[in-house]
C-alpha positions as a Markdown table, in Angstrom:
| # | Residue | x | y | z |
|---|---|---|---|---|
| 1 | Met | 71.5 | 185.0 | 82.5 |
| 2 | Ser | 71.3 | 183.0 | 85.7 |
| 3 | Arg | 69.8 | 179.4 | 85.1 |
| 4 | Ala | 68.7 | 179.0 | 88.8 |
| 5 | Pro | 65.1 | 177.9 | 89.1 |
| 6 | Val | 62.4 | 180.3 | 90.3 |
| 7 | Ser | 59.4 | 179.4 | 92.3 |
| 8 | Ser | 55.8 | 178.9 | 90.7 |
| 9 | Arg | 54.6 | 181.6 | 93.0 |
| 10 | Val | 57.0 | 184.1 | 91.5 |
| 11 | Leu | 56.2 | 182.8 | 88.0 |
| 12 | Glu | 52.5 | 183.2 | 88.6 |
| 13 | Ala | 53.2 | 186.8 | 89.5 |
| 14 | Ala | 55.3 | 187.5 | 86.6 |
| 15 | Ile | 52.5 | 186.2 | 84.3 |
| 16 | Ala | 49.9 | 188.3 | 85.9 |
| 17 | Trp | 52.2 | 191.4 | 85.6 |
| 18 | Lys | 52.8 | 190.5 | 81.9 |
| 19 | Leu | 49.1 | 190.3 | 81.2 |
| 20 | Ser | 48.4 | 193.4 | 83.0 |
| 21 | Leu | 51.0 | 195.5 | 81.4 |
| 22 | Glu | 50.8 | 194.0 | 77.9 |
| 23 | Gly | 50.5 | 196.6 | 75.1 |
| 24 | Gly | 51.4 | 199.5 | 77.6 |
| 25 | Ser | 47.7 | 199.4 | 78.8 |
| 26 | Gly | 48.8 | 199.5 | 82.5 |
| 27 | Thr | 47.9 | 202.6 | 84.6 |
| 28 | Ala | 50.8 | 204.7 | 86.1 |
| 29 | Asp | 50.0 | 203.3 | 89.4 |
| 30 | Glu | 50.3 | 199.7 | 88.1 |
| 31 | Arg | 53.5 | 200.5 | 86.3 |
| 32 | Ser | 54.9 | 202.1 | 89.5 |
| 33 | Glu | 54.0 | 199.0 | 91.4 |
| 34 | Phe | 55.5 | 196.6 | 88.8 |
| 35 | Arg | 58.7 | 198.4 | 89.1 |
| 36 | Arg | 58.6 | 198.1 | 93.0 |
| 37 | Trp | 57.9 | 194.3 | 92.4 |
| 38 | His | 60.7 | 193.8 | 89.9 |
| 39 | Ala | 63.3 | 195.6 | 91.9 |
| 40 | Ala | 62.3 | 193.8 | 95.2 |
| 41 | Ser | 64.2 | 190.6 | 94.3 |
| 42 | Glu | 66.6 | 189.1 | 91.8 |
| 43 | Glu | 64.2 | 186.2 | 91.5 |
| 44 | His | 61.6 | 188.6 | 90.5 |
| 45 | Ala | 63.7 | 190.0 | 87.7 |
| 46 | Arg | 65.0 | 186.6 | 86.6 |
| 47 | Ala | 61.3 | 185.4 | 86.2 |
| 48 | Trp | 60.5 | 188.4 | 84.2 |
| 49 | Arg | 63.6 | 187.7 | 81.8 |
| 50 | Gln | 62.5 | 184.1 | 81.5 |
| 51 | Leu | 58.9 | 185.1 | 80.6 |
| 52 | Gly | 60.2 | 187.4 | 77.9 |
| 53 | Ala | 62.3 | 184.4 | 76.7 |
| 54 | Leu | 59.2 | 182.5 | 76.2 |
| 55 | Asp | 57.1 | 185.1 | 74.5 |
| 56 | Gln | 58.1 | 184.4 | 70.9 |
| 57 | Arg | 57.5 | 180.6 | 71.5 |
| 58 | Val | 53.9 | 181.3 | 72.9 |
| 59 | Ile | 53.3 | 183.8 | 70.0 |
| 60 | Ala | 54.3 | 181.1 | 67.6 |
| 61 | Ala | 52.0 | 178.5 | 69.1 |
| 62 | Ala | 49.3 | 177.1 | 66.9 |
| 63 | Gly | 45.7 | 175.6 | 67.5 |
| 64 | Pro | 43.6 | 175.9 | 70.7 |
| 65 | Ala | 46.5 | 177.4 | 72.9 |
| 66 | Arg | 47.0 | 180.3 | 70.5 |
| 67 | Gln | 43.2 | 181.1 | 70.6 |
| 68 | Ala | 43.2 | 180.9 | 74.3 |
| 69 | Leu | 46.1 | 183.3 | 74.5 |
| 70 | Leu | 44.2 | 185.8 | 72.5 |
| 71 | Gln | 41.3 | 186.0 | 74.9 |
| 72 | Ser | 41.0 | 189.1 | 77.2 |
| 73 | Arg | 43.6 | 189.9 | 79.9 |
| 74 | Val | 41.0 | 189.7 | 82.6 |
| 75 | Ser | 39.9 | 186.2 | 81.7 |
| 76 | Leu | 43.5 | 185.0 | 81.3 |
| 77 | Arg | 44.5 | 186.3 | 84.8 |
| 78 | Arg | 41.5 | 184.5 | 86.3 |
| 79 | Arg | 42.6 | 181.3 | 84.7 |
| 80 | Ile | 46.3 | 181.7 | 85.6 |
| 81 | Gly | 45.4 | 182.6 | 89.1 |
| 82 | Lys | 43.8 | 179.1 | 89.4 |
| 83 | Val | 47.2 | 177.6 | 88.2 |
| 84 | Gly | 46.1 | 175.3 | 85.4 |
| 85 | Gly | 42.3 | 176.0 | 85.7 |
| 86 | Gly | 42.3 | 176.4 | 81.7 |
| 87 | Leu | 44.4 | 175.5 | 78.8 |
| 88 | Ala | 46.0 | 178.8 | 78.6 |
| 89 | Gly | 47.1 | 178.8 | 82.2 |
| 90 | Met | 48.5 | 175.4 | 82.0 |
| 91 | Phe | 50.4 | 176.1 | 78.9 |
| 92 | Leu | 51.9 | 179.3 | 80.1 |
| 93 | Leu | 52.8 | 178.2 | 83.6 |
| 94 | Gly | 53.9 | 174.7 | 82.5 |
| 95 | Ser | 56.0 | 176.3 | 79.7 |
| 96 | Leu | 57.8 | 178.7 | 81.9 |
| 97 | Leu | 58.6 | 175.8 | 84.4 |
| 98 | Ala | 59.9 | 173.8 | 81.4 |
| 99 | Trp | 62.0 | 176.6 | 80.0 |
| 100 | Val | 63.2 | 178.1 | 83.3 |
| 101 | Gly | 66.5 | 179.5 | 82.7 |
| 102 | Ala | 66.3 | 179.4 | 78.8 |
| 103 | Pro | 68.4 | 182.1 | 77.1 |
| 104 | Ser | 66.5 | 184.8 | 75.4 |
| 105 | Leu | 66.5 | 184.9 | 71.6 |
| 106 | Ala | 69.1 | 187.6 | 70.5 |
| 107 | Pro | 67.9 | 190.3 | 68.2 |
| 108 | Ser | 70.3 | 189.2 | 65.7 |
| 109 | Tyr | 68.2 | 185.9 | 65.4 |
| 110 | Trp | 65.0 | 188.1 | 64.4 |
| 111 | Leu | 66.9 | 190.4 | 62.2 |
| 112 | Ala | 68.8 | 187.7 | 60.3 |
| 113 | Glu | 68.3 | 187.5 | 56.6 |
| 114 | His | 67.5 | 183.8 | 56.8 |
| 115 | Arg | 66.4 | 181.7 | 59.7 |
| 116 | Thr | 64.3 | 178.6 | 60.7 |
| 117 | Ala | 61.7 | 178.0 | 63.3 |
| 118 | Thr | 61.6 | 175.4 | 65.8 |
| 119 | Gly | 61.7 | 172.0 | 64.0 |
| 120 | Glu | 62.1 | 173.5 | 60.4 |
| 121 | Leu | 65.0 | 172.4 | 58.3 |
| 122 | Arg | 65.9 | 174.4 | 55.2 |
| 123 | Thr | 68.5 | 174.1 | 52.3 |
| 124 | Leu | 69.7 | 177.2 | 50.3 |
| 125 | Arg | 71.5 | 177.0 | 47.0 |
| 126 | Leu | 73.7 | 180.2 | 47.0 |
| 127 | Glu | 74.7 | 182.0 | 43.8 |
| 128 | Asp | 78.1 | 180.6 | 43.8 |
| 129 | Gly | 76.8 | 177.0 | 44.0 |
| 130 | Thr | 77.3 | 176.6 | 47.7 |
| 131 | Leu | 74.8 | 174.3 | 49.3 |
| 132 | Leu | 73.8 | 175.7 | 52.8 |
| 133 | Ser | 71.5 | 173.6 | 55.0 |
| 134 | Leu | 70.0 | 175.4 | 58.2 |
| 135 | Asn | 69.1 | 173.2 | 61.2 |
| 136 | Ser | 66.2 | 173.9 | 63.6 |
| 137 | His | 66.1 | 177.4 | 65.1 |
| 138 | Thr | 69.0 | 178.7 | 63.1 |
| 139 | Ala | 69.9 | 182.2 | 62.0 |
| 140 | Val | 72.3 | 183.3 | 59.1 |
| 141 | Asp | 73.2 | 186.4 | 57.3 |
| 142 | Ile | 74.9 | 186.2 | 53.8 |
| 143 | Asp | 77.1 | 189.0 | 52.3 |
| 144 | Tyr | 78.5 | 188.3 | 49.0 |
| 145 | Ala | 78.9 | 192.0 | 48.0 |
| 146 | Gly | 82.5 | 192.5 | 48.9 |
| 147 | Glu | 85.8 | 191.1 | 48.0 |
| 148 | Gln | 85.0 | 187.9 | 50.1 |
| 149 | Arg | 81.8 | 185.7 | 50.2 |
| 150 | Val | 80.8 | 185.7 | 53.9 |
| 151 | Ile | 78.2 | 183.7 | 55.8 |
| 152 | Val | 77.6 | 184.9 | 59.5 |
| 153 | Leu | 76.2 | 182.2 | 61.8 |
| 154 | Gln | 74.1 | 184.0 | 64.4 |
| 155 | Gln | 72.4 | 181.1 | 66.1 |
| 156 | Gly | 72.0 | 177.3 | 65.6 |
| 157 | Glu | 73.8 | 174.9 | 63.2 |
| 158 | Ile | 74.5 | 175.0 | 59.5 |
| 159 | Ser | 75.8 | 172.5 | 57.0 |
| 160 | Ile | 78.0 | 173.8 | 54.1 |
| 161 | Glu | 79.0 | 172.1 | 51.0 |
| 162 | Thr | 81.2 | 174.7 | 49.1 |
| 163 | Gly | 80.6 | 175.8 | 45.5 |
| 164 | His | 83.1 | 176.7 | 43.2 |
| 165 | His | 81.6 | 179.1 | 40.8 |
| 166 | Asp | 83.2 | 182.3 | 42.3 |
| 167 | Pro | 87.2 | 183.0 | 42.9 |
| 168 | Arg | 86.6 | 185.1 | 45.9 |
| 169 | Pro | 87.5 | 183.4 | 49.2 |
| 170 | Leu | 84.6 | 182.0 | 51.3 |
| 171 | Leu | 84.5 | 182.8 | 55.0 |
| 172 | Val | 82.2 | 181.7 | 57.8 |
| 173 | Arg | 82.1 | 183.9 | 60.8 |
| 174 | Thr | 80.6 | 183.7 | 64.3 |
| 175 | Glu | 81.2 | 185.8 | 67.3 |
| 176 | Asp | 84.0 | 183.5 | 68.0 |
| 177 | Gly | 86.1 | 183.9 | 65.0 |
| 178 | Arg | 86.1 | 182.9 | 61.4 |
| 179 | Leu | 86.3 | 179.6 | 59.5 |
| 180 | Arg | 87.9 | 179.3 | 56.0 |
| 181 | Pro | 86.9 | 176.3 | 54.0 |
| 182 | Leu | 89.5 | 174.7 | 51.7 |
| 183 | Gly | 87.2 | 173.2 | 49.2 |
| 184 | Thr | 85.1 | 171.1 | 51.6 |
| 185 | Arg | 81.9 | 169.9 | 53.4 |
| 186 | Phe | 81.5 | 170.7 | 57.0 |
| 187 | Leu | 79.2 | 171.6 | 60.0 |
| 188 | Val | 79.3 | 174.7 | 62.2 |
| 189 | Arg | 77.3 | 174.9 | 65.5 |
| 190 | Arg | 76.9 | 177.8 | 67.9 |
| 191 | Glu | 77.2 | 176.3 | 71.6 |
| 192 | Asp | 77.1 | 177.9 | 75.1 |
| 193 | His | 80.8 | 178.0 | 75.3 |
| 194 | Gly | 81.9 | 178.7 | 71.6 |
| 195 | Thr | 81.6 | 177.5 | 68.0 |
| 196 | Arg | 81.9 | 173.8 | 67.1 |
| 197 | Leu | 83.4 | 172.8 | 63.8 |
| 198 | Glu | 83.1 | 169.4 | 62.3 |
| 199 | Val | 84.9 | 168.6 | 59.1 |
| 200 | Leu | 83.3 | 166.1 | 57.0 |
| 201 | Gln | 85.4 | 166.3 | 53.8 |
| 202 | Ala | 88.6 | 168.0 | 52.9 |
| 203 | Ser | 89.7 | 170.6 | 55.4 |
| 204 | Val | 88.9 | 174.0 | 57.1 |
| 205 | Ala | 91.1 | 176.6 | 58.5 |
| 206 | Ala | 89.9 | 178.0 | 61.8 |
| 207 | Lys | 91.0 | 181.4 | 63.3 |
| 208 | Pro | 89.7 | 182.5 | 66.7 |
| 209 | Leu | 88.6 | 186.0 | 67.0 |
| 210 | Asn | 91.5 | 187.1 | 69.2 |
| 211 | Ser | 94.3 | 185.1 | 67.8 |
| 212 | Gly | 96.5 | 185.8 | 64.8 |
| 213 | Asp | 97.1 | 182.1 | 63.9 |
| 214 | Glu | 94.9 | 179.7 | 61.9 |
| 215 | Gln | 94.8 | 176.0 | 62.5 |
| 216 | Val | 93.7 | 173.6 | 59.8 |
| 217 | Leu | 91.3 | 170.9 | 60.8 |
| 218 | Arg | 91.2 | 167.8 | 58.5 |
| 219 | Glu | 88.4 | 165.5 | 57.3 |
| 220 | Gly | 87.1 | 163.6 | 60.4 |
| 221 | Gln | 88.2 | 166.3 | 62.9 |
| 222 | Gln | 86.1 | 168.4 | 65.2 |
| 223 | Val | 87.1 | 171.4 | 67.5 |
| 224 | Leu | 85.3 | 173.8 | 69.8 |
| 225 | Met | 86.5 | 177.6 | 69.1 |
| 226 | Asn | 86.1 | 180.5 | 71.3 |
| 227 | Ala | 87.3 | 183.9 | 71.0 |
| 228 | Asn | 90.5 | 183.2 | 72.5 |
| 229 | Gly | 91.6 | 179.9 | 71.0 |
| 230 | Leu | 90.8 | 176.3 | 70.1 |
| 231 | Gly | 90.0 | 173.4 | 72.3 |
| 232 | Arg | 91.3 | 169.8 | 71.9 |
| 233 | Val | 90.9 | 168.4 | 68.5 |
| 234 | Gly | 88.5 | 165.5 | 68.4 |
| 235 | Thr | 86.9 | 163.0 | 66.1 |
| 236 | Val | 83.6 | 163.7 | 64.3 |
| 237 | Pro | 80.8 | 161.4 | 65.6 |
| 238 | Ala | 79.1 | 159.0 | 63.1 |
| 239 | Gly | 75.9 | 160.5 | 61.8 |
| 240 | Ala | 76.8 | 164.1 | 62.6 |
| 241 | Asp | 75.2 | 165.5 | 59.5 |
| 242 | Ala | 72.3 | 163.1 | 59.6 |
| 243 | Trp | 70.0 | 166.1 | 60.5 |
| 244 | Thr | 70.5 | 167.4 | 57.0 |
| 245 | Arg | 68.4 | 164.3 | 55.8 |
| 246 | Gly | 65.9 | 164.7 | 58.6 |
| 247 | Met | 67.2 | 162.1 | 61.1 |
| 248 | Leu | 69.0 | 162.0 | 64.4 |
| 249 | Val | 71.6 | 159.1 | 64.6 |
| 250 | Val | 72.9 | 158.2 | 68.1 |
| 251 | Asp | 75.1 | 155.6 | 69.6 |
| 252 | Asn | 74.9 | 154.5 | 73.1 |
| 253 | Met | 73.4 | 158.0 | 74.2 |
| 254 | Arg | 71.7 | 158.7 | 77.6 |
| 255 | Leu | 68.0 | 158.8 | 77.1 |
| 256 | Ala | 67.9 | 162.2 | 78.8 |
| 257 | Asp | 70.4 | 163.5 | 76.2 |
| 258 | Leu | 68.3 | 162.1 | 73.2 |
| 259 | Leu | 65.2 | 163.7 | 74.6 |
| 260 | Ala | 67.0 | 167.0 | 74.9 |
| 261 | Ala | 68.1 | 166.7 | 71.2 |
| 262 | Leu | 64.6 | 165.8 | 70.1 |
| 263 | Gly | 63.3 | 168.7 | 72.1 |
| 264 | Gln | 65.0 | 171.1 | 69.7 |
| 265 | Tyr | 62.6 | 169.9 | 67.0 |
| 266 | Arg | 59.4 | 170.3 | 68.7 |
| 267 | Ser | 57.4 | 173.0 | 70.5 |
| 268 | Gly | 56.6 | 172.7 | 74.2 |
| 269 | Tyr | 58.1 | 170.6 | 77.1 |
| 270 | Leu | 59.6 | 167.4 | 76.6 |
| 271 | Gly | 61.0 | 165.9 | 79.9 |
| 272 | Val | 62.2 | 162.7 | 81.4 |
| 273 | Asp | 61.8 | 160.9 | 84.7 |
| 274 | Asp | 65.1 | 160.7 | 86.8 |
| 275 | Gln | 64.5 | 156.9 | 87.0 |
| 276 | Val | 64.9 | 156.3 | 83.3 |
| 277 | Ala | 67.2 | 159.3 | 82.4 |
| 278 | Asp | 70.4 | 157.3 | 82.2 |
| 279 | Leu | 69.1 | 154.5 | 80.0 |
| 280 | Arg | 71.3 | 154.0 | 77.0 |
| 281 | Val | 69.8 | 154.4 | 73.4 |
| 282 | Thr | 71.2 | 153.5 | 69.9 |
| 283 | Gly | 69.4 | 154.1 | 66.7 |
| 284 | Ser | 68.0 | 156.5 | 64.0 |
| 285 | Phe | 65.1 | 158.7 | 64.8 |
| 286 | Pro | 63.1 | 160.9 | 62.5 |
| 287 | Leu | 63.4 | 164.7 | 63.2 |
| 288 | Thr | 60.4 | 165.7 | 61.0 |
| 289 | Asp | 58.0 | 163.6 | 63.3 |
| 290 | Thr | 59.2 | 163.5 | 66.8 |
| 291 | Asp | 56.0 | 162.0 | 68.0 |
| 292 | Leu | 57.0 | 158.9 | 66.0 |
| 293 | Ala | 60.5 | 159.0 | 67.4 |
| 294 | Leu | 59.1 | 159.0 | 70.9 |
| 295 | Ala | 56.8 | 156.2 | 70.0 |
| 296 | Ser | 59.8 | 154.0 | 68.7 |
| 297 | Leu | 61.3 | 154.1 | 72.2 |
| 298 | Val | 58.5 | 152.1 | 73.9 |
| 299 | Pro | 59.2 | 148.8 | 72.3 |
| 300 | Ala | 62.9 | 149.0 | 73.0 |
| 301 | Leu | 63.0 | 150.4 | 76.5 |
| 302 | Pro | 61.0 | 150.0 | 79.7 |
| 303 | Val | 59.5 | 153.3 | 79.3 |
| 304 | Lys | 56.1 | 155.0 | 78.7 |
| 305 | Val | 55.2 | 158.2 | 76.9 |
| 306 | Glu | 52.8 | 160.4 | 78.9 |
| 307 | Arg | 50.9 | 163.1 | 76.9 |
| 308 | His | 49.4 | 165.6 | 79.2 |
| 309 | Thr | 48.8 | 168.0 | 76.3 |
| 310 | Arg | 50.2 | 168.5 | 72.9 |
| 311 | Trp | 52.8 | 170.7 | 74.4 |
| 312 | Trp | 53.6 | 168.7 | 77.7 |
| 313 | Val | 55.1 | 165.3 | 77.2 |
| 314 | Thr | 57.2 | 163.2 | 79.5 |
| 315 | Val | 58.9 | 160.0 | 79.3 |
| 316 | Gly | 58.9 | 157.8 | 82.4 |
| 317 | Pro | 59.2 | 154.3 | 83.6 |
| 318 | Lys | 56.8 | 151.7 | 82.4 |
C-alpha cells in the first residue's frame, strides 16, 4: 500500500462516505456515487484504505471518544464537516492524519489464536514448558498436534525461552521462513522487510522460505531474514528483551525514534516537532505507563509535552 500523504479535504470526504455507507444503509444512488468517487482518483482509493486501517483502532477506543462515535451518522457528519467542531471529528480526522499510510491489519491478526492489543504485554507457559512472551500488537498461532511443535508469528514480536518437556522439534515460522531453536532464548520480530531474529542464549538455525540452507546464529547475534535469504549478521543491542519486563532501554537514540517506539504502546497520535527530532536520548522508560515515560523527558531535554487530547500528544521545543 502506498504511504504517500493524502489531503485533509480527501480525508474528510472519505470519513463522510464511511459514515454514510456504514452498516449497508446507503441508498443505491449513494453507493453508485461512492463508486464513482472512489474510482475518480488513486488518492481517493488510498484515503479509503487508510480509513479502513484506522477502523479497528477507533472501535477499540475507550471513554468519551467511543461514546461520541456511537452517535448518529447525521450528527457525526455535521461535526466532521466542521473539521474538529467536536471531539469525534477531531479524533477521527486527527487520527487519520496521524496514521496516514499505516498498513491495514491483516486478517491473520484477527484470526490468530493468541493476540495482544496496543500496549498489552502477555506471557504464556506452553504445555512443553516453553515460555512465550507477546509484545504489543502481536499475533501468534500455536500448533502442537503433529510431529513438530510449531509457533507461527503472524505479526509483532515474541520472546521465546524453550522448554524441554517434549522430544519433538520446536519451530518458529513466519512468512519469511523458519527458525529452529537449539535449546535457547531468543526474540523474533516481524518487520517491513522481513523477520528479525535476535539470539540471547545458545543458538538458533534460520532457514529462509526459498532457500535450502540453514544458518546457525549464535548467542549475541542478530539477522534479518526474508524469503530469499539472510542479511548481514550483526550484534544484538543491549536491552533488546527489556520489553518482556515492561521497559524500553535505549542508548543514544534519536528522540523521534524513541517516540515512534513508545507510540507502539499507546493509542492515538504521538508526534515530534522537527526542531527536536534529532536530540539524542539514553535511558530506560516504562512501557506500561507511557505518560510517565514522556514526562521523564522534560527534565533531561529542552522539550515540552503538549497534550491536545488524550489521543493527540506532541513533543516540541521548550
